[in-house]
C-alpha positions as CSV (number, residue, x, y, z in Angstrom):
1,M,125.1,148.6,-77.6
2,I,126.1,147.3,-74.2
3,G,128.2,150.5,-73.5
4,P,125.2,152.9,-73.7
5,L,123.0,150.5,-71.7
6,L,125.6,150.1,-68.9
7,L,126.3,153.9,-68.9
8,A,122.6,154.7,-68.4
9,K,122.2,151.9,-65.8
10,H,125.1,153.1,-63.6
11,I,124.9,156.9,-63.9
12,A,121.4,157.9,-64.9
13,D,120.6,158.6,-61.2
14,Q,123.4,161.1,-61.1
15,V,122.1,163.1,-64.0
16,R,119.8,166.1,-63.1
17,D,116.2,166.0,-64.3
18,G,116.1,167.3,-67.8
19,G,119.8,166.3,-68.3
20,S,120.5,164.1,-71.2
21,F,122.5,161.3,-72.8
22,T,123.4,161.6,-76.4
23,F,124.7,158.5,-78.2
24,F,126.0,157.9,-81.7
25,S,124.4,155.4,-84.0
26,G,125.1,155.0,-87.7
27,F,123.6,155.3,-91.2
28,V,123.9,151.5,-91.9
29,G,121.2,150.9,-89.4
30,W,118.7,152.4,-91.9
31,R,120.6,151.4,-95.1
32,P,122.0,148.0,-94.5
33,A,124.7,146.7,-96.9
34,P,126.3,143.4,-97.6
35,G,128.9,142.5,-95.0
36,R,127.5,145.0,-92.5
37,T,124.8,142.9,-90.8
38,V,126.3,143.1,-87.3
39,M,126.8,146.9,-87.7
40,A,123.3,147.4,-89.0
41,T,121.8,145.4,-86.2
42,A,123.7,147.3,-83.5
43,N,122.8,150.7,-85.0
44,G,119.1,149.7,-85.3
45,A,119.1,148.3,-81.8
46,L,120.6,151.6,-80.4
47,A,117.6,153.4,-81.9
48,H,115.3,151.3,-80.0
49,L,117.4,151.4,-76.9
50,V,117.2,155.2,-77.0
51,Q,113.4,155.1,-77.0
52,A,113.3,152.5,-74.2
53,L,115.8,154.4,-72.0
54,A,113.9,157.6,-72.6
55,V,110.9,156.0,-71.1
56,E,112.8,154.2,-68.4
57,I,114.9,157.1,-67.0
58,A,112.6,160.0,-67.7
59,P,112.9,163.0,-67.0
60,V,116.5,162.4,-68.1
61,R,116.4,162.7,-71.8
62,V,118.0,160.1,-74.2
63,N,118.8,160.7,-77.9
64,A,121.1,159.5,-80.6
65,I,122.8,161.1,-83.6
66,S,123.0,158.9,-86.7
67,P,125.6,160.3,-89.1
68,G,125.7,159.6,-92.8
69,I,128.9,159.5,-94.8
70,V,131.2,162.2,-93.4
71,D,134.6,163.2,-94.7
72,S,136.3,162.8,-91.4
73,G,139.5,161.1,-92.6
74,A,138.1,157.7,-92.1
75,W,137.9,157.1,-95.9
76,D,141.4,158.4,-96.6
77,K,142.8,154.9,-97.1
78,L,140.4,153.9,-99.8
79,D,142.0,153.5,-103.2
80,N,139.0,155.3,-104.8
81,E,138.3,157.8,-101.9
82,Q,137.6,160.8,-104.2
83,A,135.2,158.7,-106.5
84,F,133.5,157.3,-103.4
85,L,132.9,160.6,-101.8
86,R,131.8,162.1,-105.2
87,D,129.3,159.2,-105.6
88,V,128.0,159.8,-102.0
89,A,127.5,163.5,-102.7
90,E,125.6,162.8,-105.9
91,S,123.3,160.2,-104.3
92,N,122.0,162.3,-101.4
93,L,119.5,165.1,-101.3
94,T,122.0,167.9,-100.3
95,R,124.5,166.9,-103.1
96,R,127.4,167.0,-100.7
97,V,129.3,164.8,-98.3
98,G,128.9,165.5,-94.6
99,A,131.6,167.4,-92.6
100,V,132.6,166.8,-89.1
101,D,131.1,170.2,-88.2
102,D,127.7,168.9,-89.4
103,L,127.8,166.4,-86.6
104,V,129.2,168.8,-84.1
105,Q,126.2,171.1,-84.6
106,A,123.8,168.3,-83.9
107,V,125.3,167.5,-80.5
108,P,124.3,170.7,-78.6
109,F,120.8,170.5,-80.2
110,T,120.2,167.1,-78.6
111,I,121.9,168.0,-75.3
112,T,120.2,171.4,-74.8
113,N,116.7,171.1,-76.3
114,P,114.5,170.2,-73.3
115,F,111.7,168.9,-75.5
116,V,113.7,166.3,-77.5
117,T,114.0,162.8,-76.1
118,G,113.7,159.3,-77.5
119,T,114.8,160.6,-80.8
120,V,117.4,159.7,-83.4
121,V,118.7,162.8,-85.3
122,H,119.8,161.8,-88.8
123,V,122.6,163.9,-90.0
124,D,123.0,162.3,-93.4
125,G,122.3,164.9,-96.0
126,G,118.9,163.3,-96.8
127,A,120.5,160.0,-97.8
128,R,117.9,157.7,-96.2
129,P,114.9,158.5,-98.4
130,V,116.8,158.1,-101.7
């Protein structure tokens, strides 16, 4: 949370008008879980920071990407990795686990779309509403 704030504070004036910052948040900010209070708070705070910075440093744009569960290798050490990923896939609207490429595709959207600012793009397979 401090990193994005300091980054914007110290280099926003070097970004051309219409340029952008894109930060990463996380799913747990919208779906808190036991033992994840600090993570949920930081992710939720980043969403509000994105809105505040979008107002503060306009016309520089500020957005965030909030990934859901992505099979990025981060889950490889779980004893029940395959069962976990299967359960995730069955519980979201797309019926699959995210791939790294899903996140990669979201980044150019937030960086290049000149009419997107103050927004959190949720790349989570529709997991938040269910």
